[in-house]
GUTORTOR-397744 format. One record per atom (N, C-alpha, C): x, y, z; residue in one letter. Coordinates in steps of 0.2 Angstrom, whole numbers, padded with zeros to 4 digits, always signed. Layout:
N
XYZA;...
end
This chain:
312
-0657+0082+0304M;-0663+0078+0308M;-0670+0085+0308M;-0675+0081+0305E;-0681+0087+0303E;-0686+0084+0307E;-0692+0086+0308I;-0698+0084+0311I;-0703+0088+0306I;-0708+0083+0304Q;-0711+0087+0296Q;-0718+0084+0300Q;-0722+0088+0302F;-0728+0087+0305F;-0733+0083+0298F;-0739+0078+0299L;-0742+0077+0295L;-0749+0079+0296L;-0749+0079+0300G;-0757+0082+0304G;-0755+0084+0310G;-0761+0090+0313T;-0761+0095+0315T;-0767+0096+0320T;-0772+0092+0318G;-0778+0091+0321G;-0780+0090+0327G;-0784+0088+0330A;-0788+0086+0336A;-0795+0083+0334A;-0793+0077+0337G;-0802+0074+0335G;-0803+0070+0330G;-0805+0076+0328V;-0809+0073+0317V;-0804+0077+0313V;-0803+0076+0306P;-0798+0080+0302P;-0804+0087+0301P;-0801+0092+0298A;-0804+0100+0297A;-0800+0097+0289A;-0803+0107+0287R;-0800+0108+0279R;-0793+0110+0282R;-0789+0110+0283H;-0784+0114+0285H;-0779+0109+0290H;-0784+0106+0290R;-0777+0100+0297R;-0782+0095+0295R;-0778+0090+0296N;-0776+0084+0297N;-0775+0080+0303N;-0779+0073+0306V;-0776+0071+0312V;-0771+0068+0315V;-0769+0070+0320S;-0759+0069+0321S;-0757+0063+0318S;-0751+0064+0317S;-0744+0061+0314S;-0739+0065+0312S;-0736+0064+0315I;-0727+0067+0315I;-0723+0061+0313I;-0719+0063+0306A;-0712+0059+0304A;-0706+0065+0307A;-0702+0060+0311L;-0692+0063+0313L;-0689+0059+0307L;-0687+0062+0303K;-0684+0062+0298K;-0675+0063+0298K;-0673+0054+0300L;-0666+0054+0303L;-0662+0052+0296L;-0663+0056+0290L;-0662+0051+0285L;-0653+0053+0283L;-0651+0058+0286D;-0645+0062+0286D;-0641+0057+0290D;-0646+0057+0299E;-0639+0049+0303E;-0641+0043+0301E;-0649+0040+0301I;-0647+0032+0298I;-0652+0031+0292I;-0653+0036+0288N;-0658+0034+0283N;-0664+0031+0280N;-0665+0032+0290A;-0673+0031+0291A;-0677+0036+0291A;-0685+0037+0293V;-0688+0038+0294V;-0693+0036+0301V;-0696+0039+0306W;-0700+0035+0312W;-0706+0042+0312W;-0709+0034+0312L;-0716+0041+0314L;-0719+0039+0320L;-0721+0044+0321F;-0726+0047+0330F;-0735+0044+0328F;-0738+0043+0329D;-0745+0042+0327D;-0745+0042+0320D;-0752+0038+0317C;-0752+0037+0314C;-0762+0039+0314C;-0763+0047+0310G;-0770+0045+0311G;-0773+0047+0302G;-0780+0044+0305E;-0785+0044+0296E;-0780+0049+0291E;-0780+0047+0287G;-0775+0049+0280G;-0771+0051+0278G;-0766+0049+0284T;-0760+0051+0286T;-0754+0046+0278T;-0757+0042+0273Q;-0753+0042+0269Q;-0754+0046+0264Q;-0759+0050+0263L;-0761+0053+0260L;-0758+0060+0259L;-0755+0060+0267Q;-0750+0067+0269Q;-0742+0065+0266Q;-0740+0059+0267I;-0736+0057+0266I;-0734+0058+0258I;-0740+0058+0253L;-0741+0061+0247L;-0738+0067+0244L;-0740+0071+0250K;-0739+0076+0248K;-0728+0079+0250K;-0728+0073+0253S;-0721+0076+0256S;-0715+0072+0252S;-0710+0072+0253N;-0704+0068+0250N;-0704+0063+0254N;-0708+0061+0256I;-0706+0054+0262I;-0708+0048+0257I;-0703+0041+0257R;-0705+0038+0257R;-0708+0030+0261R;-0713+0028+0258P;-0713+0024+0265P;-0711+0021+0266P;-0705+0015+0264R;-0700+0012+0265R;-0696+0013+0267R;-0696+0017+0269K;-0689+0021+0275K;-0692+0024+0281K;-0699+0021+0283I;-0702+0021+0289I;-0701+0014+0290I;-0695+0015+0296E;-0693+0008+0300E;-0694+0009+0307E;-0700+0013+0310K;-0701+0013+0314K;-0709+0017+0318K;-0712+0013+0321I;-0719+0018+0321I;-0718+0018+0328I;-0721+0024+0331F;-0724+0024+0338F;-0727+0029+0339F;-0735+0024+0344I;-0741+0025+0345I;-0741+0026+0353I;-0742+0033+0354T;-0744+0037+0360T;-0748+0033+0362T;-0755+0034+0361H;-0762+0029+0363H;-0764+0031+0358H;-0771+0024+0359L;-0775+0020+0356L;-0782+0024+0351L;-0782+0031+0353H;-0788+0034+0352H;-0790+0034+0343H;-0795+0036+0342G;-0794+0033+0334G;-0789+0039+0329G;-0791+0045+0334D;-0786+0051+0328D;-0780+0050+0326D;-0779+0045+0332H;-0771+0044+0331H;-0769+0036+0329H;-0775+0032+0328I;-0771+0025+0326I;-0775+0024+0317I;-0782+0027+0315F;-0784+0026+0311F;-0780+0024+0303F;-0775+0028+0306G;-0771+0027+0298G;-0769+0023+0297G;-0767+0019+0304L;-0763+0015+0303L;-0764+0008+0297L;-0767+0003+0297P;-0770-0005+0291P;-0768+0000+0286P;-0771+0005+0284G;-0768+0009+0276G;-0764+0009+0273G;-0758+0013+0277L;-0751+0016+0279L;-0747+0009+0278L;-0748+0005+0283L;-0743-0003+0281L;-0747-0006+0278L;-0753-0007+0272S;-0753-0009+0268S;-0749-0005+0261S;-0748-0003+0261S;-0747+0005+0255S;-0741+0005+0256S;-0737+0004+0263R;-0728+0002+0261R;-0728-0005+0258R;-0733-0009+0259S;-0728-0017+0258S;-0733-0016+0248S;-0735-0012+0245F;-0737-0012+0240F;-0731-0007+0235F;-0729-0006+0240Q;-0724+0000+0237Q;-0716-0002+0236Q;-0717-0007+0240G;-0710-0012+0240G;-0705-0014+0245G;-0708-0011+0250G;-0706-0011+0257G;-0706-0020+0260G;-0700-0019+0259D;-0700-0030+0262D;-0696-0029+0271D;-0691-0024+0273E;-0689-0022+0277E;-0694-0022+0284E;-0693-0026+0288Q;-0694-0026+0295Q;-0697-0021+0298Q;-0703-0019+0301L;-0706-0012+0301L;-0706-0016+0311L;-0705-0008+0314D;-0705-0008+0321D;-0711-0005+0323D;-0716-0009+0327L;-0722-0003+0329L;-0721-0004+0338L;-0721+0002+0340Y;-0722+0003+0346Y;-0729+0006+0349Y;-0732+0004+0354G;-0736+0005+0358G;-0740+0004+0362G;-0745+0006+0365P;-0748+0004+0371P;-0752-0004+0369P;-0751-0008+0376V;-0753-0015+0373V;-0763-0014+0369V;-0765-0020+0367G;-0769-0016+0362G;-0768-0014+0353G;-0761-0012+0354I;-0761-0009+0346I;-0758-0016+0343I;-0756-0021+0344K;-0755-0027+0340K;-0762-0031+0336K;-0766-0030+0344Q;-0773-0033+0340Q;-0780-0029+0336Q;-0777-0023+0337Y;-0780-0017+0330Y;-0777-0020+0325Y;-0771-0020+0324V;-0768-0018+0316V;-0769-0027+0312V;-0766-0032+0319E;-0767-0037+0316E;-0776-0039+0315E;-0782-0037+0317T;-0788-0039+0315T;-0788-0035+0309T;-0786-0027+0311S;-0788-0024+0302S;-0785-0027+0295S;-0779-0032+0296L;-0775-0035+0293L;-0781-0041+0291L;-0782-0044+0294A;-0788-0050+0294A;-0794-0049+0291A;-0798-0043+0293V;-0804-0042+0292V;-0803-0041+0284V;-0798-0036+0281S;-0795-0034+0274S;-0791-0040+0270S;-0790-0045+0272K;-0789-0051+0269K;-0780-0045+0265K;-0779-0041+0271T;-0772-0038+0269T;-0766-0046+0270T;-0759-0045+0266R;-0753-0048+0265R;-0749-0042+0266R;-0744-0043+0270L;-0737-0038+0271L;-0733-0043+0269L;-0729-0039+0265S;-0722-0040+0262S;-0715-0040+0266S;-0718-0039+0274Y;-0712-0039+0278Y;-0716-0039+0287Y;-0710-0040+0291P;-0715-0044+0296P;-0713-0040+0300P;-0716-0038+0303I;-0721-0033+0309I;-0718-0033+0315I;-0713-0032+0321V;-0711-0033+0327V;-0718-0027+0332V;-0719-0032+0337Y;-0724-0027+0343Y;-0721-0026+0348Y;-0719-0022+0350H;-0720-0017+0357H;-0722-0015+0359H;-0727-0019+0363E;-0733-0016+0368E;-0729-0016+0374E;-0731-0007+0378I;-0727-0003+0381I;-0735-0003+0387I;-0735-0008+0392K;-0735-0006+0397K;-0736+0000+0404K;-0729+0002+0405E;-0729+0005+0412E;-0724+0012+0409E;-0720+0011+0404G;-0714+0015+0402G;-0706+0011+0402G;-0702+0017+0399G;-0696+0016+0403G;-0691+0014+0395G;-0686+0015+0395K;-0682+0012+0389K;-0686+0009+0384K;-0688+0009+0377V;-0690+0005+0375V;-0685+0002+0364V;-0679+0009+0365F;-0677+0006+0359F;-0673+0009+0363F;-0666+0005+0361G;-0658+0011+0360G;-0653+0007+0357G;-0650+0009+0352D;-0644+0007+0349D;-0638+0011+0348D;-0631+0013+0344A;-0628+0017+0346A;-0628+0024+0342A;-0635+0026+0340H;-0636+0032+0337H;-0640+0036+0341H;-0644+0031+0342F;-0651+0034+0347F;-0656+0028+0352F;-0657+0032+0355S;-0660+0028+0362S;-0670+0033+0362S;-0673+0029+0364V;-0680+0031+0366V;-0682+0030+0371V;-0686+0032+0375E;-0688+0032+0380E;-0695+0033+0381E;-0701+0032+0385C;-0706+0035+0386C;-0708+0034+0393C;-0713+0037+0394L;-0715+0036+0401L;-0725+0039+0399L;-0729+0039+0406P;-0737+0036+0404P;-0737+0044+0406P;-0741+0048+0401L;-0745+0054+0404L;-0750+0055+0406L;-0759+0060+0406D;-0763+0060+0410D;-0765+0059+0404D;-0771+0057+0402H;-0776+0057+0397H;-0782+0053+0400H;-0783+0049+0402G;-0790+0046+0403G;-0788+0035+0403G;-0784+0039+0395V;-0782+0032+0395V;-0777+0032+0392V;-0774+0024+0395L;-0767+0026+0392L;-0763+0030+0388L;-0757+0033+0388S;-0756+0040+0383S;-0748+0040+0386S;-0742+0040+0379F;-0737+0039+0382F;-0733+0044+0378F;-0728+0047+0382G;-0721+0053+0379G;-0717+0047+0377G;-0713+0051+0371Y;-0708+0049+0370Y;-0699+0053+0370Y;-0698+0051+0372R;-0689+0054+0373R;-0685+0051+0370R;-0683+0053+0362I;-0676+0053+0359I;-0670+0053+0360I;-0665+0051+0360V;-0661+0056+0363V;-0653+0050+0360V;-0652+0057+0355E;-0643+0056+0349E;-0640+0057+0352E;-0635+0051+0350A;-0630+0048+0354A;-0624+0056+0351A;-0620+0056+0355D;-0614+0063+0352D;-0612+0059+0346D;-0609+0064+0344H;-0605+0065+0335H;-0597+0066+0339H;-0595+0060+0338E;-0585+0060+0336E;-0583+0070+0334E;-0578+0070+0335G;-0575+0074+0332G;-0576+0075+0325G;-0575+0079+0319E;-0572+0079+0313E;-0566+0078+0313E;-0562+0074+0309L;-0554+0076+0306L;-0555+0081+0301L;-0549+0085+0303Q;-0549+0093+0301Q;-0543+0092+0293Q;-0548+0088+0288V;-0544+0089+0284V;-0539+0090+0281V;-0540+0096+0281E;-0538+0104+0275E;-0530+0108+0281E;-0532+0106+0289K;-0525+0107+0292K;-0521+0102+0293K;-0523+0095+0291L;-0516+0088+0288L;-0515+0092+0280L;-0517+0093+0278K;-0515+0096+0271K;-0511+0100+0269K;-0513+0107+0273E;-0506+0112+0275E;-0502+0109+0276E;-0501+0105+0281L;-0495+0103+0286L;-0490+0096+0281L;-0495+0096+0276G;-0492+0090+0272G;-0493+0085+0274G;-0496+0083+0277I;-0497+0076+0278I;-0502+0070+0273I;-0498+0067+0270P;-0502+0061+0266P;-0512+0061+0268P;-0516+0058+0261S;-0519+0056+0264S;-0519+0048+0263S;-0524+0045+0265G;-0524+0036+0268G;-0527+0032+0271G;-0522+0028+0274P;-0525+0022+0280P;-0523+0029+0287P;-0517+0031+0284I;-0516+0037+0290I;-0521+0041+0293I;-0525+0045+0289Y;-0533+0047+0290Y;-0535+0044+0295Y;-0537+0039+0296G;-0542+0032+0300G;-0539+0033+0306G;-0531+0034+0307K;-0529+0034+0314K;-0529+0040+0316K;-0526+0043+0313L;-0529+0052+0317L;-0535+0052+0319L;-0542+0047+0316K;-0548+0052+0317K;-0550+0048+0324K;-0543+0041+0324R;-0546+0039+0331R;-0543+0039+0336R;-0536+0046+0334G;-0533+0050+0341G;-0529+0047+0342G;-0526+0045+0334E;-0518+0040+0340E;-0512+0044+0337E;-0508+0042+0336T;-0501+0043+0336T;-0497+0039+0331T;-0496+0044+0327V;-0493+0040+0322V;-0484+0043+0320V;-0479+0039+0318E;-0473+0042+0314E;-0474+0042+0309E;-0474+0047+0306L;-0472+0049+0297L;-0466+0047+0296L;-0465+0046+0286A;-0461+0043+0283A;-0451+0046+0286A;-0456+0055+0288D;-0450+0061+0287D;-0447+0061+0297D;-0450+0055+0300G;-0449+0057+0307G;-0453+0061+0313G;-0458+0064+0306Q;-0461+0067+0310Q;-0467+0062+0315Q;-0469+0065+0320I;-0475+0062+0326I;-0479+0069+0326I;-0484+0065+0326V;-0490+0068+0326V;-0498+0065+0327V;-0498+0069+0332N;-0504+0068+0336N;-0511+0067+0334N;-0514+0063+0333G;-0523+0063+0330G;-0527+0067+0333G;-0526+0068+0340K;-0530+0072+0346K;-0530+0080+0345K;-0523+0080+0340D;-0522+0088+0337D;-0525+0089+0331D;-0530+0084+0327F;-0533+0088+0319F;-0539+0084+0322F;-0543+0084+0327V;-0550+0080+0327V;-0553+0086+0332V;-0558+0088+0328G;-0562+0095+0331G;-0566+0092+0337G;-0572+0094+0340Q;-0573+0094+0346Q;-0579+0088+0346Q;-0582+0085+0350K;-0586+0083+0348K;-0593+0084+0346K;-0600+0081+0346K;-0605+0086+0346K;-0611+0085+0348K;-0615+0086+0355K;-0618+0085+0359K;-0625+0082+0353K;-0627+0078+0356G;-0633+0073+0352G;-0637+0078+0353G;-0642+0076+0347R;-0649+0079+0353R;-0653+0078+0353R;-0660+0081+0357I;-0665+0078+0359I;-0669+0080+0358I;-0676+0074+0356V;-0682+0078+0355V;-0689+0075+0357V;-0693+0077+0362T;-0697+0073+0365T;-0704+0076+0362T;-0708+0069+0363I;-0715+0070+0358I;-0720+0069+0361I;-0725+0072+0363L;-0728+0069+0370L;-0737+0066+0366L;-0738+0062+0369G;-0747+0062+0368G;-0751+0065+0371G;-0756+0064+0370D;-0762+0068+0374D;-0762+0068+0380D;-0763+0074+0382T;-0761+0075+0390T;-0765+0079+0393T;-0764+0079+0399R;-0767+0084+0406R;-0759+0087+0406R;-0758+0094+0410K;-0750+0093+0413K;-0748+0088+0419K;-0741+0086+0419T;-0741+0080+0422T;-0734+0081+0424T;-0730+0078+0425S;-0724+0079+0430S;-0719+0074+0425S;-0720+0069+0424N;-0720+0065+0418N;-0717+0069+0412N;-0721+0076+0409S;-0720+0078+0403S;-0713+0079+0405S;-0710+0085+0409V;-0705+0087+0414V;-0703+0083+0412V;-0700+0076+0417V;-0696+0074+0415V;-0693+0073+0407V;-0698+0069+0403L;-0698+0069+0394L;-0693+0072+0392L;-0696+0080+0396A;-0694+0085+0391A;-0687+0088+0393A;-0684+0085+0397K;-0678+0090+0400K;-0673+0092+0395K;-0671+0097+0396N;-0667+0100+0390N;-0667+0097+0387N;-0673+0097+0381A;-0675+0095+0375A;-0673+0101+0370A;-0669+0099+0363D;-0671+0102+0358D;-0677+0105+0357D;-0680+0098+0356V;-0687+0103+0353V;-0692+0099+0358V;-0698+0101+0360L;-0701+0098+0363L;-0709+0099+0362L;-0712+0095+0358V;-0719+0093+0353V;-0725+0094+0359V;-0728+0097+0361H;-0735+0097+0366H;-0739+0101+0361H;-0747+0095+0363E;-0750+0095+0361E;-0754+0104+0362E;-0757+0105+0361S;-0761+0115+0366S;-0770+0112+0361S;-0772+0110+0365T;-0781+0106+0362T;-0785+0114+0364T;-0781+0116+0368Y;-0788+0123+0371Y;-0782+0128+0371Y;-0787+0135+0374N;-0782+0140+0372N;-0785+0142+0381N;-0780+0145+0386K;-0778+0148+0390K;-0786+0150+0396K;-0790+0150+0393E;-0795+0155+0396E;-0801+0146+0397E;-0799+0143+0395E;-0802+0134+0393E;-0799+0131+0396E;-0796+0130+0406A;-0793+0127+0408A;-0797+0124+0410A;-0805+0125+0411K;-0807+0117+0415K;-0810+0112+0413K;-0810+0117+0404M;-0812+0109+0398M;-0808+0106+0397M;-0801+0109+0397A;-0795+0107+0399A;-0796+0101+0401A;-0796+0101+0407R;-0797+0097+0410R;-0801+0092+0409R;-0805+0092+0410A;-0811+0089+0411A;-0811+0084+0405A;-0807+0085+0402H;-0805+0081+0393H;-0799+0078+0393H;-0796+0080+0398F;-0790+0076+0397F;-0784+0080+0392F;-0785+0085+0392H;-0779+0088+0387H;-0778+0094+0392H;-0774+0097+0385S;-0769+0104+0389S;-0770+0110+0384S;-0770+0117+0390T;-0770+0122+0385T;-0763+0128+0385T;-0764+0131+0379S;-0759+0133+0379S;-0751+0134+0382S;-0755+0137+0390H;-0750+0138+0394H;-0749+0135+0397H;-0752+0127+0397H;-0748+0121+0403H;-0742+0118+0397H;-0741+0121+0390A;-0738+0116+0387A;-0730+0122+0387A;-0731+0128+0389A;-0727+0135+0390A;-0725+0131+0396A;-0730+0131+0400E;-0724+0129+0409E;-0722+0123+0409E;-0723+0118+0404V;-0719+0112+0403V;-0712+0114+0400V;-0713+0118+0395A;-0707+0120+0391A;-0703+0122+0396A;-0706+0127+0401V;-0701+0132+0407V;-0698+0126+0410V;-0703+0124+0412E;-0699+0120+0419E;-0694+0113+0415E;-0696+0111+0411A;-0687+0108+0407A;-0684+0112+0403A;-0685+0117+0403M;-0677+0121+0400M;-0677+0119+0393M;-0683+0119+0389V;-0682+0117+0382V;-0681+0122+0380V;-0676+0121+0371K;-0673+0126+0368K;-0681+0127+0364K;-0684+0124+0360Q;-0690+0126+0356Q;-0697+0121+0358Q;-0706+0128+0357L;-0711+0122+0361L;-0714+0125+0354L;-0715+0116+0351L;-0720+0116+0345L;-0725+0113+0348L;-0732+0119+0347L;-0736+0115+0348L;-0743+0114+0340L;-0747+0109+0344T;-0750+0103+0339T;-0754+0101+0341T;-0760+0096+0338H;-0767+0095+0343H;-0769+0101+0343H;-0772+0104+0337I;-0776+0111+0338I;-0784+0109+0335I;-0788+0112+0340S;-0796+0108+0340S;-0796+0114+0333S;-0801+0109+0328A;-0804+0113+0325A;-0808+0117+0324A;-0809+0119+0331R;-0813+0127+0329R;-0809+0132+0331R;-0803+0131+0330Y;-0799+0136+0329Y;-0796+0137+0321Y;-0799+0145+0321L;-0796+0147+0315L;-0788+0150+0314L;-0787+0154+0307T;-0780+0154+0310T;-0778+0161+0316T;-0783+0165+0315K;-0784+0169+0322K;-0784+0168+0328K;-0787+0161+0329D;-0786+0159+0335D;-0782+0155+0336D;-0776+0152+0331V;-0772+0151+0333V;-0765+0154+0333V;-0766+0158+0331I;-0763+0165+0334I;-0761+0164+0341I;-0769+0166+0343K;-0769+0169+0348K;-0765+0162+0355K;-0766+0156+0351L;-0764+0150+0356L;-0754+0153+0356L;-0752+0153+0352E;-0744+0154+0349E;-0745+0161+0355E;-0747+0166+0354N;-0744+0172+0358N;-0744+0169+0367N;-0753+0166+0368E;-0753+0163+0375E;-0747+0161+0378E;-0745+0155+0373A;-0738+0151+0375A;-0732+0156+0376A;-0732+0162+0374K;-0726+0168+0372K;-0727+0168+0378K;-0733+0172+0382E;-0731+0173+0387E;-0730+0172+0393E;-0727+0163+0392L;-0721+0162+0398L;-0717+0158+0393L;-0716+0157+0388F;-0710+0157+0385F;-0709+0159+0378F;-0701+0161+0377P;-0701+0164+0371P;-0702+0163+0367P;-0699+0155+0362F;-0697+0150+0359F;-0703+0146+0356F;-0711+0150+0355V;-0715+0144+0353V;-0715+0145+0347V;-0718+0141+0342K;-0722+0142+0334K;-0728+0135+0335K;-0734+0139+0335A;-0740+0135+0332A;-0740+0130+0327A;-0737+0124+0326V;-0736+0121+0316V;-0744+0120+0315V;-0741+0119+0309K;-0748+0118+0303K;-0745+0112+0298K;-0751+0107+0296D;-0750+0104+0295D;-0743+0104+0286D;-0740+0099+0287M;-0734+0098+0284M;-0728+0102+0284M;-0727+0108+0290D;-0723+0112+0292D;-0715+0105+0291D;-0711+0107+0293I;-0704+0106+0293I;-0700+0107+0298I;-0698+0106+0302I;-0697+0112+0307I;-0683+0107+0307I;-0682+0111+0308D;-0676+0106+0308D;-0674+0107+0314D;-0670+0103+0317I;-0666+0101+0323I;-0660+0101+0322I;-0656+0109+0322P;-0647+0109+0323P;-0645+0105+0326P;-0638+0105+0329F;-0637+0104+0332F;-0634+0110+0339F;-0632+0109+0345N;-0631+0117+0347N;-0625+0120+0350N;-0620+0121+0343E;-0614+0124+0343E;-0613+0126+0351E;-0616+0128+0355S;-0613+0131+0363S;-0613+0127+0367S;-0614+0120+0363E;-0613+0114+0370E;-0608+0110+0367E;-0605+0115+0359N;-0600+0108+0359N;-0595+0109+0362N;
end
């Protein structure tokens, strides 16, 4: 599981920061990519990555401001041109369907695949299967803006094959039974308990990706015990009044959420185009005044999300 930041800027594209888009790469888990927001130029950023548009099976939109959705029509069209024919699920606030369908209709664009729209009014669970569940809650941004909490199911323990081989237990269908924890009698009469040869379960990972917002209690709820929290940091701590007036957060607000939610890592994004490299370093250091595990991300950064072995 990896997160790749395709755009980390706020409001308008800058020379070194495109506008918002985040790819949650689940290739090892389910051979798919989920996209969170799709600002202008997202498909150009994808060209710089190893992401294939046809692998994008879900897109989650946090809110309908242009810097989070203006890249959608182009990406959806390119996905069709590049051989994508599998259904795409599009999640977002009410209005996302009208925006996409109007854009495609006016431009006479026909897609080779169906889009299933999931328009969200209030939040709650929006997706769940055997591998992942996704919940969302409204944030505080003046317009309806959501944060998403992605929870991975626990992984069953792995069969300790080398240990079985050392005991001379032959491979074959018997391994499947042992993997399921069954007790098996071997040809020589030996009784083998599968539970003795299956490792511990791996606790599923939690990723929280928030849309634009002031600091709000729902951010803490969504981020509770997350392995990674992606939080906007549009302003520095000295601009708290401006942040509140514009329904955004500061570096300190993001860090406060990380502390209250007891997350493992905080990633700062949605950086103002006004900020140069030294200003971004300042944002990161400000957050570290309250929470130590912080990174202010830049475009194309890839963050690996490992299993937490201490919890397994």
